[in-house]
N, C-alpha and C positions, 0 to 999 in steps of 0.2 A: 676584514671579512672572516678570516679563519679564527680559531679559538685560542691563539697563543696569548699568554699573559702580557707580552710586550705591547699588544694592541690596547689592552686596558690602560697601561701606563701612558701610552701615547694619547689616548682620549682624555685622560686626566690632565695631561699637560696642555692640550688644546683648550680644555674647559677653563683653565686658568687665564687664558688669553681672550676668550670670547665670553662675554656676559650672557647669562641665561642658558648656556649649553649644559644639559644634563648628560654626563658621560655614561651613566648607567642606562638611561632610556635610549641613547643614541648608539649603544653597542650592539652591532649586528653579529650574528653567528652563522657560520656556514653549516647548513643542515646536513650536507653530505659528510662534512668533517666530523660532526657530532656522532653520526652513525658509525663512522669509521673508528672513532675512539672507543665507542661502546663495545663494538664487536671485537676489536683488538684486545680490549680488557677481558672479554669473555674467552677468547681463544688462547691468548698468550699470557694473560695476567701480567706479571712483572718480569717474565723471562722470555720475552719475544725474541731478542737477539740470540740468546743461548739456544733456544729451540731451533731457530733457523740455521744457525751455524752447525748444529748437530745433524740436521737433515741434509745439509749440503755435503758435509764430510762423509756421511754414509753413502750418498749417491756417488761421490767421487771415487770411492773404493772400487777396485776392479770387480770383486765378487758382487757388491751391491748393484753395480751397473749391469752386470750380467743378469742378475735376478730381475731388475727393472725391465730390461729388454725382453727377457723370456715372458714376463707378465704381459707386456704390451702385445707380443706376438700371439699369446694364448687367448687373452681376453678380446683382442681385436680392437682395442681402443687405448690410446695413451692417456695417462693421468695428467690433467692440466696442472702445471706448476708455474711459479713465477719467481723472479729474483728479488722481490720485495715483499714486505709483510702486507700483502693485499688480501683482505679476508675473502673477497669474492672468489679468488683463485682456490682458496682452501675449501670454500663452500662447493665449488664445482668439482673438486677432487672427491669430497664426500658424496656428492650427488652421483658421480659416475660409479663410485664404489658400491653404493646401495643399489644402483640400477643393475650392476653386473655381479651382484652378490653370489648368485648361484655358480657362475663360472669362476668367480674369485675363490669360492670355497673348494671347488674341484681342483683349482690350481694349487691351493694351499696343501691339500691332501697329497698331491703328486710331488710337491717340493718341500715337504715338511722337514726333511733332513737339512735343507739349505737354510731355511728361515728359523727353525727351532722355536726359541722363546718369543720371536716376533709375530708368531701366528695369532690371528684374531680368534677369540673365543666368543661364546654366546653373549656374555656380558659386554664385551667390546662392541658387538653389533648393536646391542640395545642402547649403549651410550652414543654410538654414532647416529642412531635413529633419533634420539632426543636432541642431539646437537643439530642435526639436519632440520628437524622441525622448528627449532628455535631460530636458526639462521634464515630460514626460508622467507619469513616475513620481512626481515631486513633486506634480503635480496630483492624481493618484489618491490619494496618501496624505493630502493636505490635505482632500480631500472626505471621506475616511473619518474623519479626525480631527474634522471639523466635525459628522459624523453620529453617530459612536460616542463619541469623546471620553473614553476610559478610560485610566487611569494605567498599566495593565499592558502597554499596547502601545507605550509610548515607546521602550524599549530595542529592541524588535523592529523598530520603524520606523527607528531609527538604524542598526541592523545591515543592514536591507534597503537603506538608502541607501549604506552602506559597500560592499555588494556591487554596487550600481548604479554607484558611482564606479569600482570596480575593473574592472568589465566594460567601462565606457565608455573607460577608460584604455587597455585592450588592443586596442581596435579603431582602425582608421585614421580620422584626423580629416579633415574637409573642407578645412581650411586653417589658417594660423597664428592667425587671429583667434579661431577656436573654441578652439584650444589655450590661448591667453591667458586666455580666459574660464574655461575648465575649471580651469586652475591656480589662479586666484584663488578660485574656489568651493571647490576641494579644500582649500586652506589654511583657509578659514573653517569648513568641515565638520570638519576634524581638530581644530580648537580646541574646538568644542562637543561633539564625540564624546568627548573626554577629560573634559570638564567634567561631562557627564551621568553618567559612570561613578563620579564621586566622591560622588554623592548616593545613599545606600542606599534611599531611598524608592521609586525606580523598580524596584530589585530586589525590594523588598517587595511591590510590585504583582504581580509574577510569582509569587513564592513563596506568597502568600496567595490567589492565584486558584485556585478549586477544580478548574478544568480544565487547569491548567498545573503548578504546584508545582515542587519541586526537580528532578524528572525532566526537565521541559521545559528548565530552565536548563542542566542537564548535557548534554542532547542538542544544544541550539542552540550552546552555547559549549564543546563537547567538546575543541576544540583549545587551549583556555586553561583547564585545570582549576585552576590557581593563582588566577586571577581569580575563578572561581566560588566557590572555597573562601573567599577573602577577602570576597567580596560577601555570602555567607551569614553569615559571622561578624559583619559590620557590621550586618545586619538583626537577628541574634540579640542583639546588644548593645542595640539599641533595645528589643527584647522584654524582655530581662532587667532593664534599668534603669528602664523606664517602665511596664511592664504586669504582668510576672510577680510583682512585689513585692506586689501587692494580694492580700489573702486574702479569699475569699468564704465566708460562713458556710454550713454545711450546711443545706439546705432542710428535711430531715426533722427535724433537731435543733431548728430554729427552731419547727417545728410541734409539737414534743413527741412525735414518732413514734419508735418504736424501730427501729434499723437492723437489717435482715435480714442473712443470711449473705452474700449477694451484695454488698450495700452496704458491709458491713464489709471484705470482700475488696477491693472497688474503692477504698475510702478508704485502705486500707493500701498498695495498689500505687501509687496516685497520690501519696501522701505520701512514700513511701520509694523511689520509682523513680529510676533514673539519669536523667541529663540527656536521654537519647534519648526517654524516655517522658513528658516534659512536653508541654504543649499545642502548643507551637510545632513541636517535632520530630515529634510524632505526626501533625501535619497535613501539613507539607511533605514528609515521607517516605511519606505515605499514597498511596493509588491516586488517579489522576485521575478526576474525576467530571464528566460532561457536564451543563451547566446549561441547554441549549436556548436560548430567547430571553431568559432572565434575564441581568441584569448581575451582576457579582461582588458588588456592593453589595446588590442585592436578595437574592441567595443568602445572604449573611451575616446579613441582617435576619430571616431565618426563625427561628421559635422553636427548631427542631431544632438549629441551629448554636449558638444561645446556650446551649442545654443541654449540648451536647457540648464546646464550647470557650468557656466563659464569659469567660475573660480574653483569649484570643486574638481573640475576636469583637470586643471593644472596639478592639483594635489594628487589625483589618481594616477596621472601619467608619471609623475615623479616617483610615486610609490611602486608602481608596477614595472618601472625601468630598473629597479634594484634587483640584481640576480641573487637568488637565495643560496647559490652554491658557488664556491670559488673554482678556478680552473684546476687547482691541484686535486681537489676532491673528485672532480669529474675524471681526471686521469687515473686516480686510484680505483674508481669504480669500473672504468672501462677495461682494465686489465691490459691496456696497450703496452707493448714492450718499450716503445719510444717515449721518453719522459721529457716534458717541456723544461723541467728544472735542469736537466743535463745541459741543455743548450744555453741556459742563462749564464753559465760560468764564463762563457766567451764574450759576454756583452758588457759594455761599460755601464756604470751606475745611471748615467743620464738616459741611456737607451732603455734600460729596464724600467726606470721611473715613467718615461713617456709611454712605454708599452702598457704598463699597468693602468695608466689614466685612460688610454684609448681602447684598451682591450674590450671593455664592455660594449662600446659602440661598434667595434668590428664584429664581435660575436653576434650582436643583434642583426647587423647587416648580413652576416653569413646565413643566419637562420632564415631571414626574410628572402634572401636570394635563392636559397635552395628550395624553400617551400614554394615560392612563386614560380620558379622554373621547373618544379617537379622532377629534379634530377636525382639520381641514386645517391644514397648517403656515402657510398664509397668514394665519391668525388670531392670529399670535404677538403683535402689539401689544395686542390685547384680553386675551390670556392673561397677558401681562406685567403689565398694569394690575390685573387681578383677583388675580394672585399677590401683588402689593404690598398690595392692599386687604385680603386675608386675612392676610398677614403682620403688618400693623399691628393686627390684632385677635386675634393669637395670642400667648399668654404664652410667655416664653422664660426659660431658666434663668439666663442672664447678668444679667438684670434683676430677679432675685428673683421670677420667675414673674409679672412684670407685662407688660402689653401695651404696645407703642409708643403706642397710642391713649391709654391711661391715663397714661403718662409725659408725653405732650404736654400734655394738659389739666391735669395736676397742676403741671407746670413753668410753664405759662402763667398759671395762677391764682396761683402763688407769686410770679412776677415782678410781677404786678399788685397784689400785696398782698391778694388775695381769699382768705379761708379756704374751702377746698373739700375735701369728703371724697373718698375714692378713687372714681374714675369708671370703671365697667366698660362696655365697648362692648356694644351690643345685638346679639345674634347670632341672634335669633329669625327674622329674615328670610332667613337664609342657606339656600340650597338646594344639592342635589348639582350640582357644576359639570358642564356639558355635558349635563344632563338635557333631555328633550324638553319643549318649552313650546308652549302654544297661546295666541297673543296676538291680541287683537282688532284689526281693521283700523281705520284712521282714520275711515272712514265709519260703521262700527258704533259707534265711541266717540262721534262727534258726532251720530249719528242723522240723517245726511243720505242722500239718494238712497234713501229707504226704499221707494220703489216698485220698486226693483231687488231684488226679494225672492229671486231665485236667485243673487244675487251673494255670493261668499264672505264670511263674517262674521269669519273668523279666519285667521291665518297659522300654519303649523307650522314651528317653529324649535327652537333650542337655547340654553340659558342660557350666556352668555359673560362676563357682568359685572354690575356694580351701579352705578347712577347715584346712588342714595341708598338709605335703608333701605326705601323702598316703591316705588322705580322700578328696574326691571330692564332690562338690555341683552340683547336677544334677536337672535341671528343667524338670518336667514331664508334657507335655501339656495336656494330657487326664484328669488329675486330678488337674492341675494347682497348683502343689505343688513343693517345692524344697526339695530334700532329701540329706542327707549326707551319703555317702557310700564309702567303699573301694573296694567292689566287683563290678567292672564295666569294661566293654569292650568298647573301643573307635573305631569309624570309622572316621578317620580324613579326609577322602575323601568326606564325605557327611556332609551337614549342614542343617540349617533350611530354608525351602522354603515357609513357610506360608500355606502349603496345609494341614490344620487340618483334612480334610476329610480322608486323607490316614491313620490316626491313629485310625480310628474307625473300629469296626468289621462290615464288610459288611452284615453279616447275620441279624443283628438287624435293618438294614435299609430297609427291605422289608415292603411294605405297603399293605393295603387291596386290592387295585386295582390289584397288581401283583398276590395275592393269588386267586383272582376271576378267573384268567385265567386258574388256575390248579384245582380248587375245584368247584364243582357244588353241592350245597345242602349239604355241609358237616355239621356235628354237633359235639359238644364237650360234654364230660361228665359234668354233673352239679357238682358244688362245693359250699360249704357253704360260704356265703359272710363273715360271722363273722370270720370263720377260716382263710379266705383269708386276712382279715384286720389285724389279729393278726400277720401274718407272714411278713407283709410289715412294715419295720421300718421307723422312721422319717429320711428324707434325705434332703440334701441341693441341690440347683440348681448349676450346674457347666457350665460355658460358656467359649469358646475359642476364643480369649484370653479375660481375664477379667481385670478390672482395679485394683484389689487387689490381693495379693499373700499371701498364707499361708506359713510361714517359719517354717520348721519342723527340729528341731535339731536331733531328733531320727528317726529311720526307720519307714516306714508306717505300721500302725497296721491294724488288721482285721476290726476294726470299720470304718476306713477310706475307705477300699475297699467296705464294705457293703453299703456305703452311696453315691456311685458314680452314680447309675442309678436312682437317686431321682425323678426328675420331669418326666422322661419317664414313671415310674410306675404310679405316680399319674395321669398323663395325660391319660393313657390308661384306668385306672379305672374310671375316670370321664366320658370318652367317652362311657363306657359300660352302664352307667346309662341312657344315652339318645338314645341308639340304641339296636339292638338285639344281639350285640356282647357280648360274655360272658367275665367276668373279667379275667385279666391276672393271670395265676398260679404263685406260688412263684418263684422269680428269685434268683438264687444262686449267691454268691459273685464272682464266677468266670467270671461274665460278668462285673466286676468292671472296667476293662480296657476300656470299650466301652462307655464312657460318651458321652451324646448327647449335641450338641450345642444348645444354646437358640433359634437360628434361626430355627432349625428343629422342636423344640418342639412347637413353636408358629404356625406352619403350621397345620391347622385343618385337612387337607387332608392326612397327613402323620401319621397314627396311628401305632406306632411301638410296637409290642408285641412279646414275645419270642416264642410262638407256631408257629407264622408265620415263624420266622427265622428257627426254627427246621424243618418245612415242606420244606422250600426252600433249606435247606442245601444239599439235595440230588438232586435238580433239577437245580440249578443255581450256577455258579461260583461267587466268591466274586467280581471279576473284572467286570463280566457282570452286577451284581446288582449295582455296583458303577457307571458304565457308564450309565445305564438306569436311575438312579436317577439324575445324572448330566444333562442328556438330558431333563428330566421332569422339572428340576429347571432352565433350560435355560442357563446353564454354557457353555461358549465357550471354548472347549478344544483345546489345541495346538497340532500340528502334532507330537511333540516329546512325548506326553503322550498317544498316541493311539497305540493299538496293530497292527501288520501287517495285511493287508487286507487278506481275504480268498483267496485260490488259486483254489479251485474247489467248485462245488455246494454242495457237501457232507459236507463241512466244516461249512456251515451256521448254522447247528443245534447247534453247541457248540461255535460259535463265538459270542463275546459280541455285535457286530452290526449285528448279523444274521437276525433279524427281519427287520432292515432297508434295508439291501442288498436284502432280499427277496422282499420287496416292490418295490425296484428299478428294480428287474428282471420283476416283473409283469407289471410295468409301461412301461418298455422297450418293452416287448412283445406286449402290447396293441398298442404302437405306430407303430410297424411293421404291426399289423393287420389293423390299419387304413390306412397305406400306401400301403397295399397289396404287401408286400415285397416277399411273396412266396405263393405257392399253395400246399396244402396237397394232396398227391397222395398215392396210394397203392404201396408197394414195387414191386408187380408183374405187375405194369403198363407197357404197351408196350413202353412208352417213356423212361423208366428207364432200359430197358433190355440192358445188356452189357455196361452200363454206370457206371462211377466211382461215388460213393456216398461219398462225403467229410464229415469229422467229423466237430464238432463245439465245442466251449468251452465258458465258461463265464469268463470275465475279470472284476475284481472288483477294484475300486479305490475310494479314499476319495477325496472329493472336498473341497478345502481350499480357504479362502480369501487371499488377498495379504500379510497379516500379519501372515499367517500360522495357522489361527484358523479354526476349523472344521465347514463346512457348511452343507454337506449332503453326502450320500453314492450313488455311481453310479455303475451300472452294465451294461455291454454291451456284446451282443452275437456276437462272431466273428467266421468266417469260417476258417477252417484249410487249408489255401491257400498253405501251404507248402506241402500238400499232392497231389496237382494237378500234373497230369502227364506232363512231360516236352514236350511231343509231342503236347500238347494242349495249350502251352503258346503262348501268342501274345504280341504285343507291350505293355509295362507296364510303360514306363518312363512318369512321370508327373512332370511338372515344379512346383516349390514352390518359394515363395517370398524370394529373397536373402536378407541376413542380411544387406548388403551394400545398397540395394535399399530401405529397410525399414528405415534405418538411414537417407538416402537422403530425403525421404518423411517427416520424423520427422524434419529435418533441414529446409525444405521448410515451413512446418506448423508453426514452431517457428518464422521464419523470417517474414512471411506474416500474422501471427495471424489467421490461418485457424481453423475452427471448425473441431473437430475430434470425430466422433460418432462410437461406436463399436457395432457390432451385432454378434450373433452366430447362425449358421444354424443348426437346430436340425436334427440329423441323416442325415448329409449332403450326405454321399455316397448313402444312400438308395433312394435319389431323382433321381439317374441316372439309367436308364434301362440297362440291359445287353443284349448283342447281340449274345449269345450262350446258349445252354442248360447246366445248372449246377444243380446238385442235392446235397442235404445235409441232414444229419440225424437231427432229431428233437432235440430241446434244452434239455440239461441235466436237469432232474427234471420235465420235461413237455412232456415226450415222450408218444406216443400212439402206440398200438400194430400194427405191420406190416405197419407202416406209415412213409413216408419220405417226404421231401419238395423239390419242384422244384422252384428254385430261379427266381424271376422276376426282382429284383433290385440288385444293386451292394452293397452287404453287406461288412462290415468291415472284413478285412482278406484276401479277394480275391486279387490276384496280380494286376488285372487290375482295381480295384475299384478307386484308386486315379486318374488315367488317365480318366476314365469314368466320374467322378465327375467334373474334370477340363473342359472336353469338354462340359458337360451339362451346367455348370455355364457360361462358355465363350459364348456358343451359345445363352443363354438367354440374356446376356448383349449386344451382337451384334444385336440381334433382336430388342432391345429397343433403338438402336441408339448409343451405346457407342463404342468407338474406342480403340482397343488394342494397348498398347505400344510395339513396335517391340523389344526393348531391355529388356523388363520386361513383360513376358506373363501373369503374375498375377496382372497386373495393367491396368486399363481402365480409359478413360476420356471422358467427354462430357460437353460442355458449362460451364467450370470452376469447375466441380465436378470431384474429383479423387476417384476412387474405387479400392482398393487393398485387396487381400485376401491371407490367408495361410490356405489351406484345408477348415475348416469350420469357421474360425475366419475372420471376415470382418470388414474393417474400411472405412468409407466414410469421405473424407476431402473436405471442401468447405469454401468459404468466407460467411460471414453472409448475404450478399446480394443475395447469391445463395441458400438460405435455401429452397425456394419453389422447386427448381430443385432436391435438395437432398431428400426432402420429397416425391416427385414424384417417384424417384428411389426406395425409401423404400417401397412405396405402390405397385409398380410393382413387386418387388421381394417378398414382403409379400403375394401377391396373388398366388404365385406359390410355395414358400417354407415357412416353419414355421420358423420365426425369433424370437429370444429373445434378450433382451438388449435394445439398444437405448440410452445408457448413454455415457457421455464423456469417452474416452478411459483412463483406469487406469492400465490395465494389458494386455500385448500382447506378445505371444511367450515366456512366462516365465520371461518377463521383466516388472518391475514396471515403469509406466509412470507418472512422477510428473511434474506439469505444473505451471508456474507463468505467468498468462495472461498479467497483467500490464507491466511486464518487458520483455515480449515476449521471454521467456526462457522455455526450456523443459529439463528434466533430465531423463536418462534411468538408472535403478538400478536393480541389481540382488541380493539384500540382502537376500531375502528368500532362493534362491538357494544356496548361500554361507553357510547359516546356515544349510542347509540340508546336504551338503557334508562335513561339518566340522568334523564329526565323522569318516571320512575315514582316517584321520591322527592321529598320536599319539599326546598327549598333548604337547603344546609348544606355543611360540609366536615369531614373526619376524617382523621387520620394513621394510625389503627389500625382494623381492621374490627370489633372487639368489645371491650367493657369487661370487667373481671374480675368484675363483678356477675352472678350466675347468673340466668338467665331462669326464671320460674316461671309456671305456668298462671294464667289470670285466673279470677276467681270468677263473673263475669257471662257473658252470652251475646252473641257477636258477631253483627252484622247480616250478612245474605248478601252485600251489596255489599262490606263490609269484608273478609269471608273471601276473596272473589274477588280483591280488590285485593292482599291479602297473599300469596295463592297465586301471583299473577302475579309479584310481586316475588321471592319465594323461588325460583320456577321459573327465572327469568332468572339469579338468583345461582348456582343449582346448575349451570346450563349452562356458565357460565364456570369454576366451581370444578372441574369434572371434566375440563375441556379444557386450560386454560393457566394457571390461577391457584390453585395449591395453598395459597397463603397465606390464602385465605378458606375452606378446606375445613372447618376446625373450626367457624367461624361458620355456614357453610351447614348443617352437620350439626345444630347446636343450633337454628337457625331452623326446620328441617324438622319438628321435633317438635311444632309448634304450628299446623299447617296447618288443623286442624278448627275451632279456636276461638281465633283470635288476639285479643289485646288491644292497647291503645295502646302499651304497653311493647314488644310484639313488632313493631308497625309501626315504631316509632322505631329498634329494633335493626336491622331490615331496611334502613331508610333509611340508617343509619350505614354498613352494608356497601357500599351503592351510592355513598354519598359517598366512602368510601375508594377504591372502584374508580375513580371519576371523578378523584380526586386523584392516583392512581397509574396512570392509564390507559395511560401509555407504558411500563409495565413489561412485559417479554416474557420468556418462558421460553427459556433458552439451552441449546443442544446443541452438543457437540463438545469434545473434550479428551482428556487421558490417562485411564488407569484402565480398569477392566473393569466387572463387574457387582457392585455393592455394595448392600446392603439395610440398612435400619434399622427397628427396631420400638420402640414405647414404649407405656406405659399410665399412666393417672392413676387410682389406686385410689379407688373409692367416691366419685367427685366429683359424682355425681348425687344430690342430697339427697332427692329424691322416692322413688326406688326403690333407691338405694344400689348401682346398677350402675356399673361402671367404664368410662371412655373408653379407646379403643385406637386406634392409628394405625400405619401403616407407609409407608415410601418405598422406591422402587426406582430406582437410578441406573445408567445405562448410558453409558459413555464420557463421564462428567462431565455428563450431561444427565438430568434427572428424567423418567422415562417412566411411572412408576406411583406412585400414592399413594391413601390412603384414611383418612378420619377417621370413626369410628363409635362406637356404644355397644355394649358386649358384651351378648350375649343372656342371660347368667346372672349372678347375684350371686356374687362370689368372697369368700373370707374373709381374704385377705391380699394384700399388694402382690405377693408372689412369684407367687401364682396368677394375678393379673391380668396380670402381665408374661409369664407362661408362655403364656396364651391369645393374647396379642398376638404373641408370638414364633412360635407355631404358625401363625397366620394369615399372617404375613409369609413364613414358610418355604414354605407351599403356593403363594402367589402367585409367589414367586421361582422355584420349580421349574417353574411353567408358562412363565415367561419364558425360563428356561434351555432348555427343550425347544423353544420357538419359535425361539430363536437357532440351535439345532442344525439344525432343519429349513430355516432360511434359509442354512445352510452358513457361519455366522459362527464362526470359530475363535477361542476365548478363550485367552489366555495361561495362565490358571488356571481349570479347569472347576469348581472348588469354589466354591460360593456363600458369600460372607462376609456375616453378619448382625451388625449392631452392636446391643448391648444395654447399658443403663446400670445393670442390677441384677445384682450379683455372685452372689447366692444362686440366682437363676434360671439363670444360666450354669452354676453348679456342678451343678444338678439334671440338666442335659442333657449335660454333658461329663465329670463325675467318674465313676469306675468303680463306686464303691460308694454314691454318693449316692441317697437315696430320698426321695420326696415323701410326707409324712404328710397325707393329705387324705381326707375322706369323700365328695368330689365325684367320681363315677366318670368323667364326661367330662373333667375336668381331668387325672385320672390317665391317661386314654387319650392325650390330647395329649402328656403327658410321655413316655410310652413311644414314641410315634411319632417325636417329635423326637430322642430318644436313638438310635433306629434310624437316622435320616437322618444324624446326626452321626457315629455309629460307622461308617456306610457310606462316609464321606468325601464325601458329596454336599453337606453343609452344614457350615459352620464358624461358630461363635458367638464373637464377640470383645467384650471390655468397652470401652465408650466413656464418657467423662465426660458428665455431664448437660449441661454447658455446650456440649459439642460435638455433642450429639444433635440431628440434623436433624428427627427426628419429634416433638421436644418441643413445637414450636409447633402441631402438629396434635392435641394432646390437651388443651390449655389455652389460655386467652387470655393472651398474653404482654404485659408492660408495654411502654410506648413505648421505654424505654431499651434493651431487648433486640430490638426489632423489626427494626432495620436489619441486625443480625447474622443474624437468621433469614432475611431476604430474600436475603442473600448466600449462605447455605447452600443455599437452594432454587435458586439460579441465576436469580433474577428480576432482570433488569437494565433500566435506563432507556435506551430506544433512541430517544428523541424526536429526537435529532440525526440518527441514521441515517434515520429516517422522513422527516425534512425534506429531507435530501440526496437520498433516493430520489425524493421527490415532485418536487424541482427537476429532477432528471435526467429524469424522465418528461415534465415540461413541456417541457424543452428538446428531447427526442426528438419530442414531439408537434408542436412548432413546426417542427422540421426536416422532419418528414413532411409537414406542411401546406405548407411552402415547396416541397418536391419535387413535391407534387401540383399546386400552382399552376404551377410551371415546366413540368410535364408537360402540363397543360391548355393553357398558353400555346403550347407547342411544337406541339400538335395543331391549334390554330387559327391559328397563324402570327402571334400577337400576344404582347406581353409588357406 
């Protein structure tokens, strides 16, 4: 793996013994070692040892050591050095020198007499700057290699270095010394640049990467197509000679199943296809697929890839299991003082050989264990030992499925002449690595200090290893120690999540600002400072997590527990000297479990003392204290970590967010006061005599961003409209923007690159006056004696409020010249500007050239209503809107909603939403609680199915048939759909592309065995984006497939004509006004298109649909075309498709995985938030004159 010439000779010798082995093509190179050789050539050239010896001798001299220590004290930072020629250490030395240049120059001036000729001048600093700039790229790549370490990046890194060398060569050098260094490094780089191109395995890493493939290779090396062609041929040779030759038996034939028509066609095509259609070429010439946080190896290990590419999957797994760097190179880059090579000198040749063979397996196991358990990287020694422990107890293929444990005992017994049967290792004591563990403390084990009854009896930690079959090694985060114990309870359902705050005692986290709210002028008894000092023991600072671990072979002692609150006590005592706060009284060891992180201790404003905690113990819950602290620290909490919002005003007193919700109440009431929503009157007022007085209530909700992170608390006062007398009810229906209309507008915006700006109308309903006398009690918590409210505006909760607001907003838009769209009452247009709304959410769409018109509309609305927002639309009706302006594409996603409903189902996973087994009614009677639970699941599924996920439309339609009496089979089917949604939560509906208005219809004849009705479905696509779909059961029984297809076709035609009229009203000009409907039944097509064809049926309604369709076809408004069933997009909406056809169905629907886009969007938002926070800080500093 490394670049030593001895490995070349070894491969040559092996090639002589193995026919067909190409030693040049099979020679792998350690990418990290290559970089190390290049940079060593640059830094040291041929005198590396001499330079290092001179440096050591200089430092060892007394005067030089004195100068070094003086420099360290003056500059405030030690220069990093190492005892080997590790270039990263020299880079960090130069990095620190440049960072501290100003202080360094001051120090040189002061100590010029000591250093004399060794002082750095201006030219030296210029050369250091050039060296730093040259090495920085190598440093960045080495860090990435140490972290990612994937084979597909080797060639990319080498080409980026080639670009770096070329760019550096073209710029001016600081002097001849730099040029000499650069020339030597360039020669070394050229050598290995050519050598890496000779090994096709690196090209295979790119070709077999799902996100790269052949298109990436052609794009990156487009200037050298001949090399690309030869490289692909070399990889194809490996595929053809070593993997393609294997023949896999057909799974259905093995099971004795008969092949259906699709399988026979697939078998024929795969067996007789040209070279382009084999697995290798199918994959490398396929479309690139984003894999998110997965590695290429993890992607290939998925069952789907094994099914689609059974032979190529073996090749890919073999390729991506090859580590691109050797252990030695990783050690050099890490700068670690401890070297693996030092320990090898004490090992025998056999042990070293065995270690080298299994090292790669153990390393992969270590990575997987640490990543899966989410443990800190500092625990790598423990993880490594545990990985070896588990490896020795794992059977492997090379040993005939024997474990190393068994082999060792068998070999030892055989050498001693002792007959011994096969010895299997005991695995009953194994637990999930990294699971939560509750270990007893030493005092609890030994039953000492039993009078300290309030002292903690156990530690909360995580399993990191095994001492023996009944002694476990537990890592305790709060004290950052590893203990050996047998008295431990495991919770294998929970693991480490990195939330160290949850391990702390919330009582000790109270600060003086909190106490001030409860205490006015309090005083404490005086205490002798000397006595206080005697009781405080020397302690150490504990941080979570830290870079070093204390390994403890024996249980934790009392001395350990007494030393945990170290810096907290010292910090509070130090603060008492500078303020009027009295010193902290003695802290007992029972607070040992509550170690503070170094981050909290460095905060001057957070003065943690125990008397504060004792005071707050009776006034605040630990959860409330924790949440208030997180809010002060600016921690963005996720929706899953928040308590349920309060249900009534009385709950605010004890709710963790009570203060925030109360502030929201007051703000809400103030807005009503400004808008004069009501008039206070006496209860005995003549206007209220014999009138119904409605109740009211507070509704509390959390406001989240699109990633589910907490933003603020909201409170809204709503009227009890359900109490209104029926005799006083009036017209209440209010139109809302249809989901299909919204998707139509999104498709138009994507196709014509329209600007889309979103606004929110504050207290929208309250802007509409009411046309009758309605009275309401005062708000809970703000009532006045004998006083009620006469409403002037349409408050939330009134039955007529939505309609009144719609009329109010529509009236305003009509007054300023906008025209209402007849087929969509919530959409208006004027001079190229589209305005559509859903209650109080408003979107304005327009071309860039019409920005002045849109701004005018915003000003006119803003003069009458209070508007917030004005940013590009990102979130609308619970859907995330993701946009790629250059590509003119828009995606709609409901990832956040799927995460929200995931807990409705039991744990599980699924790659398809429904099996092909038909659901049937249960014979028993479901309990009311089970009915409610099922209805909640199906309601949540339907909401997603009608908005952004047409792939679950058929499953949702089937589940909705059993809402009245669901059984366990139906509960499991609903869970399966939710599992599928969770598995594919990053799938989003894509809009934007060529084409016009295309429709597809399909039917599944008599597929409902209970009533023999047929299933039907249609899809409507506009500009390559799905805007409408429906999966349903036909209302009547048909007698043939033709009749069922005819009814489905008629339904699709009616819906498409509606969309066509809507487009005309929106002034969207289509290239072809005729609506094209795809159908896969030729007889049905002939019935509506042929001149003489007649339908022989006794079903009058079927005959009516036939005549109506013929009328539309002959009028040129509709055109029906034949489409193969395999290309029919609506096919997946009429039946449950098998897993093999599912990915093709998703592609047809335009459901794409956008996880990578979402992550990039989130990172960009975080960067913008940090920049905004920095600007705010700078602005505040400028206003106060400090920084």
